[in-house]
C-alpha positions as CSV (number, residue, x, y, z in Angstrom):
1,M,78.0,112.0,102.6
2,S,79.0,111.3,98.6
3,L,78.5,107.9,96.9
4,T,82.1,106.6,95.8
5,E,83.3,104.0,94.1
6,N,85.5,102.4,96.1
7,A,82.8,102.3,98.6
8,V,80.4,100.0,96.4
9,R,83.1,97.9,95.3
10,E,83.9,97.6,99.5
11,A,80.0,96.7,99.9
12,L,79.7,94.7,96.9
13,A,82.8,92.2,98.3
14,E,80.2,90.8,100.6
15,V,78.1,89.2,97.7
16,V,78.6,85.6,96.6
17,L,76.7,83.9,93.6
18,P,73.6,82.2,94.8
19,G,74.1,78.2,95.5
20,T,78.1,78.5,95.3
21,E,80.7,80.4,97.3
22,T,82.5,82.1,94.2
23,K,82.1,86.2,94.8
24,L,80.6,88.6,92.4
25,L,83.4,90.6,91.7
26,G,85.4,87.2,91.3
27,T,83.6,87.1,88.0
28,S,83.8,89.4,85.1
29,M,79.4,89.5,85.3
30,V,79.7,93.4,86.9
31,E,80.0,94.8,83.2
32,Q,79.4,98.2,84.1
33,L,79.3,100.4,87.8
34,K,77.6,103.7,87.5
35,I,77.1,106.3,90.0
36,E,75.3,109.4,89.5
37,G,74.7,111.3,92.4
38,D,72.4,108.9,94.9
39,K,71.9,106.6,92.2
40,L,73.4,103.2,91.3
41,S,73.2,101.4,88.6
42,L,74.8,98.0,87.9
43,T,75.0,96.3,84.3
44,L,75.5,92.4,85.3
45,Q,76.4,89.8,82.2
46,L,74.5,86.7,82.8
47,P,76.5,83.3,82.3
48,A,75.6,81.6,79.1
49,G,74.5,77.7,80.1
50,E,74.0,78.2,83.7
51,P,70.9,78.8,85.7
52,L,71.3,81.9,87.8
53,N,69.0,82.9,90.5
54,K,67.9,86.6,89.7
55,E,66.0,87.5,92.5
56,A,68.0,85.6,95.5
57,L,71.1,88.0,93.7
58,R,69.4,90.8,93.5
59,Q,68.4,90.4,97.2
60,S,71.6,89.9,98.2
61,L,72.7,93.0,96.5
62,D,69.9,94.9,98.0
63,A,70.8,93.8,101.3
64,A,74.7,94.6,100.9
65,L,74.2,98.1,99.4
66,G,71.9,99.0,101.2
67,K,73.8,99.8,103.8
68,L,75.9,102.2,102.0
69,P,75.3,106.3,102.8
70,G,74.4,108.4,100.3
71,L,72.8,105.7,98.0
72,R,69.0,106.5,97.6
73,R,68.6,104.5,94.8
74,F,69.5,101.3,93.1
75,Q,69.0,99.8,89.7
76,I,70.0,96.6,88.3
77,N,70.4,96.6,84.3
78,W,70.5,92.7,82.9
79,G,73.0,91.9,80.0
80,A,72.8,89.5,77.3
81,A,74.1,86.0,78.4
82,K,77.2,85.1,77.9
83,K,80.0,82.5,78.7
84,V,81.4,84.0,82.1
85,P,85.1,83.1,82.5
86,P,86.1,81.3,85.5
87,P,86.8,83.1,89.0
88,L,90.4,84.4,89.1
89,L,93.6,82.8,90.1
90,S,91.1,78.9,90.7
91,G,94.1,77.0,90.3
92,V,95.7,78.2,93.7
93,R,95.4,76.6,96.9
94,H,96.7,79.5,99.1
95,I,96.9,83.2,97.9
96,L,99.5,85.0,100.2
97,L,99.2,89.0,99.6
98,V,102.4,90.8,100.7
99,G,101.4,94.5,101.8
100,A,102.4,97.5,103.5
101,G,101.3,100.7,104.6
102,K,103.7,102.8,103.0
103,G,106.6,102.4,100.4
104,G,110.0,102.5,101.1
105,V,109.9,99.5,104.1
106,G,111.2,96.9,101.6
107,K,108.1,95.2,100.8
108,S,109.2,93.7,97.4
109,T,111.5,92.5,99.2
110,V,110.5,90.6,101.2
111,A,107.6,89.0,98.8
112,V,110.5,88.1,96.5
113,N,112.2,86.4,98.9
114,L,109.2,84.6,100.3
115,A,108.2,83.6,97.6
116,C,111.8,81.9,96.6
117,A,111.7,80.2,99.7
118,L,108.2,78.6,99.2
119,A,109.7,77.3,96.4
120,A,112.7,76.0,97.5
121,G,110.6,73.9,100.0
122,G,109.3,72.3,97.3
123,A,105.8,74.3,96.6
124,K,104.6,75.3,93.5
125,V,104.8,79.4,93.5
126,G,103.6,82.3,91.5
127,L,104.8,85.8,92.3
128,L,102.4,88.6,90.8
129,D,103.6,91.9,90.5
130,A,100.6,94.1,91.7
131,D,103.0,97.6,92.2
132,F,101.8,98.4,88.9
133,Y,103.4,102.4,89.4
134,G,106.8,100.8,90.9
135,P,107.3,97.1,89.4
136,S,110.0,96.1,91.2
137,L,110.2,92.2,89.7
138,P,112.1,92.7,86.7
139,L,114.9,94.1,88.2
140,M,115.2,91.6,91.5
141,S,114.3,88.7,89.5
142,G,116.4,89.2,86.5
143,V,114.2,88.2,83.9
144,K,114.4,90.8,81.2
145,E,112.2,89.4,78.3
146,P,108.7,89.9,78.0
147,P,106.3,86.7,78.5
148,V,105.0,84.8,75.0
149,S,101.8,83.8,74.1
150,R,101.5,80.4,72.3
151,D,98.0,80.3,71.4
152,G,97.2,84.2,71.6
153,Q,94.6,84.3,74.2
154,T,96.7,83.8,77.4
155,M,100.4,84.5,78.4
156,E,103.0,82.3,79.5
157,P,104.6,83.4,83.1
158,L,108.3,83.8,83.2
159,E,110.0,81.4,85.5
160,A,113.0,82.1,87.7
161,H,114.6,80.9,90.8
162,G,111.6,78.2,90.9
163,V,109.0,80.8,90.7
164,K,106.7,81.6,88.2
165,M,106.1,85.4,87.8
166,I,104.0,88.1,86.0
167,S,104.6,91.7,86.6
168,I,103.5,94.9,84.3
169,G,107.2,95.4,84.6
170,F,107.8,92.4,82.0
171,L,105.4,94.5,79.4
172,V,106.4,98.0,79.5
173,E,109.7,99.5,78.7
174,A,111.7,100.2,81.8
175,D,111.9,103.8,82.2
176,Q,108.2,104.2,80.7
177,A,105.8,106.0,83.3
178,L,102.0,104.3,83.8
179,V,99.4,107.1,84.1
180,W,97.0,105.4,84.4
181,R,93.6,106.1,86.2
182,G,91.4,103.5,88.5
183,P,89.8,101.5,86.0
184,M,92.5,101.0,83.6
185,L,94.4,99.7,86.7
186,H,91.5,97.4,87.3
187,A,91.4,96.0,84.3
188,A,95.2,94.9,83.8
189,L,95.2,93.5,87.3
190,S,92.2,91.2,86.3
191,Q,93.9,90.6,83.1
192,L,97.4,89.4,84.7
193,M,95.6,87.0,86.8
194,R,92.7,85.6,84.4
195,D,94.8,85.7,81.2
196,V,98.2,84.4,82.3
197,N,98.6,80.6,82.1
198,W,99.8,79.7,85.7
199,G,98.5,76.1,85.7
200,G,98.3,74.5,89.3
201,L,99.9,76.3,92.2
202,D,100.3,76.0,96.0
203,W,101.1,79.0,96.3
204,M,100.3,82.8,94.6
205,V,102.2,85.7,96.4
206,V,101.1,89.2,95.3
207,D,103.0,91.9,95.9
208,L,100.9,94.4,96.5
209,P,101.4,98.6,95.7
210,P,102.3,100.2,99.3
211,G,99.0,102.1,101.3
212,T,95.4,101.4,101.5
213,G,94.5,102.7,98.0
214,D,91.7,101.3,95.6
215,V,93.9,98.8,93.7
216,V,94.7,96.9,97.2
217,L,90.8,97.0,97.6
218,S,89.5,95.7,94.4
219,L,92.6,92.9,94.3
220,S,91.4,91.8,98.0
221,Q,87.7,91.7,96.8
222,Q,88.2,89.5,93.8
223,I,90.4,86.8,94.7
224,H,90.1,84.9,98.2
225,P,93.1,85.1,99.5
226,S,94.3,83.3,102.5
227,G,96.0,85.9,104.3
228,A,98.2,88.9,104.1
229,V,101.7,89.7,105.7
230,L,102.2,93.4,106.0
231,V,106.3,94.9,106.1
232,S,107.1,97.3,108.0
233,T,110.3,99.2,109.5
234,P,110.8,99.9,113.4
235,Q,110.4,103.5,113.1
236,K,107.1,105.3,114.5
237,V,106.2,106.9,111.4
238,A,106.0,103.0,109.4
239,L,104.4,101.6,112.4
240,A,101.4,103.8,112.4
241,D,100.8,103.4,108.5
242,V,101.1,99.2,109.0
243,I,98.0,99.8,111.7
244,R,95.7,101.2,109.3
245,A,96.8,98.3,106.6
246,K,95.8,96.0,109.0
247,Q,92.3,98.0,109.8
248,M,91.6,98.1,106.3
249,F,92.3,94.3,105.3
250,E,90.0,93.6,108.6
251,R,87.0,95.5,107.2
252,I,87.7,93.6,103.8
253,Q,87.8,90.2,105.9
254,V,91.6,89.4,104.8
255,P,92.8,87.4,107.4
256,V,96.2,89.1,109.0
257,L,98.9,86.5,109.2
258,G,101.6,88.4,110.6
259,I,104.1,91.4,110.4
260,V,107.6,91.1,109.3
261,E,110.1,93.9,110.8
262,N,112.6,94.4,107.7
263,M,115.5,96.6,108.1
264,S,115.6,95.9,111.8
265,H,119.4,96.7,112.5
266,F,122.6,97.4,110.7
267,I,125.2,94.6,110.8
268,C,128.5,95.9,110.6
269,P,130.5,93.8,107.6
270,C,133.8,94.7,109.5
271,C,133.0,93.7,113.4
272,G,129.3,92.0,113.2
273,T,128.0,95.2,115.5
274,Q,124.5,95.3,115.6
275,T,123.0,99.0,115.1
276,P,119.7,99.5,115.4
277,V,119.4,102.5,112.5
278,F,115.8,102.7,112.9
279,D,115.0,102.2,116.5
280,S,114.1,98.3,117.3
281,G,111.5,96.3,118.7
282,G,108.9,98.9,117.0
283,A,106.7,96.3,114.8
284,R,107.4,93.4,117.4
285,A,105.1,95.5,119.8
286,A,102.9,96.9,117.2
287,A,102.3,93.0,116.6
288,E,101.4,92.7,120.2
289,H,99.3,95.3,120.4
290,M,97.1,94.7,117.5
291,G,96.8,90.6,118.6
292,I,99.1,88.8,115.5
293,P,102.0,86.8,115.3
294,F,105.1,88.9,114.9
295,L,107.0,86.9,112.5
296,G,110.8,87.5,112.6
297,E,113.3,90.8,111.8
298,I,115.2,91.3,108.3
299,P,118.4,93.3,109.1
300,I,120.1,95.2,106.7
301,D,122.1,93.5,105.1
302,I,124.6,94.5,101.9
303,K,124.4,91.0,100.9
304,I,120.7,91.4,100.8
305,R,120.5,95.0,98.9
306,Q,123.9,93.1,96.3
307,S,121.6,89.9,95.7
308,G,118.2,92.2,94.6
309,D,120.0,94.4,92.4
310,A,122.1,91.5,90.7
311,G,118.7,89.4,89.8
312,K,119.4,86.7,92.3
313,P,117.0,87.3,95.7
314,I,119.1,86.5,98.8
315,V,117.4,83.3,99.2
316,A,118.5,81.5,95.9
317,R,121.9,83.3,95.8
318,H,123.1,82.6,99.7
319,P,120.4,80.2,100.8
320,E,123.2,78.9,104.0
321,S,123.3,83.0,104.7
322,P,121.5,83.7,107.8
323,E,119.5,86.3,106.5
324,A,118.2,83.4,103.6
325,Q,117.4,81.4,106.5
326,Q,115.5,84.2,108.2
327,F,113.2,84.1,105.1
328,M,113.3,80.2,105.4
329,A,112.0,80.3,108.7
330,I,109.1,83.3,108.1
331,A,107.6,81.3,105.0
332,K,107.9,77.7,107.6
333,Q,106.0,79.5,109.9
334,L,103.4,81.0,107.6
335,A,102.9,77.7,105.6
336,M,102.0,76.5,109.2
337,T,99.5,79.0,109.8
338,V,97.6,78.5,106.8
339,K,97.3,75.2,107.1
340,D,96.3,75.1,111.0
341,R,93.7,77.4,110.1
342,N,92.8,75.7,106.8
343,L,93.0,78.9,104.8
344,E,92.1,77.5,102.0
345,S,91.5,79.5,98.6
346,P,88.7,78.3,96.1
347,S,89.8,76.1,93.2
């Protein structure tokens, strides 16, 4: 079995700096990761002015990487000491990942409305659009202008509907396709977390790209999420993918807080009849099968689509509507779950 960068990063996700709770991948210490056949070499940048037990770190790395099939030789190269930036999103109390096993299930709609719902409840909320290949936040938030920098080093997040937000879509032209490989994505994602002046936040909602790719894996390893919410539609093909997503989060030790069934049924605007276009009850049954909470059903409703297209999520545009109230109920349930489990992100 050949050695891959994803497998190495998954193993490194277990490693914390000696005497701290900071994940190695949550710092900028990993300067270079090089694989040549069955040989792995890591170049680690030493933190300046802070004592580091290199031998203890080496032992932790040996223990984590020793489990990798295909690895025969492992070498650490110590770089010159320099000041290590603080951990990513260090001022955020709770980090909530919103993911889906496949695209097209309304994950971004759920993420944006959950962020607005948490803000409507009085929390300080940020929203990070990590779906680099299909950023939806500029359209769904109604924000058009690019972020600015006051000091030439950090960007100020944009704000709408009581939520601070950032997206690669704010930094590139709307019709520009991103043709980036993994390392460029990882670097850009880290920059949006570290080089944005988020300030103190109660919640950071992260709209993940669909699937179980390396961006999801890398992000989950660099930060300490309070948990993940999975979004699915009721049909079997979507549910099969969301089960795989749940297994991925379990492997990287991110608690799955529950599943939201989006597009659960169509409500006729004329007579109010409910039609289960994509079957019914599938996500609830999947939640029971996987042993995770079922958070609620979001219907197919023209007001949700119109609100998103207008740049005013339904929670902000029609807060008293049944659909907005359902998002509010889901947000409240998630907040209670995180509080009960004491899933604090380290600050």
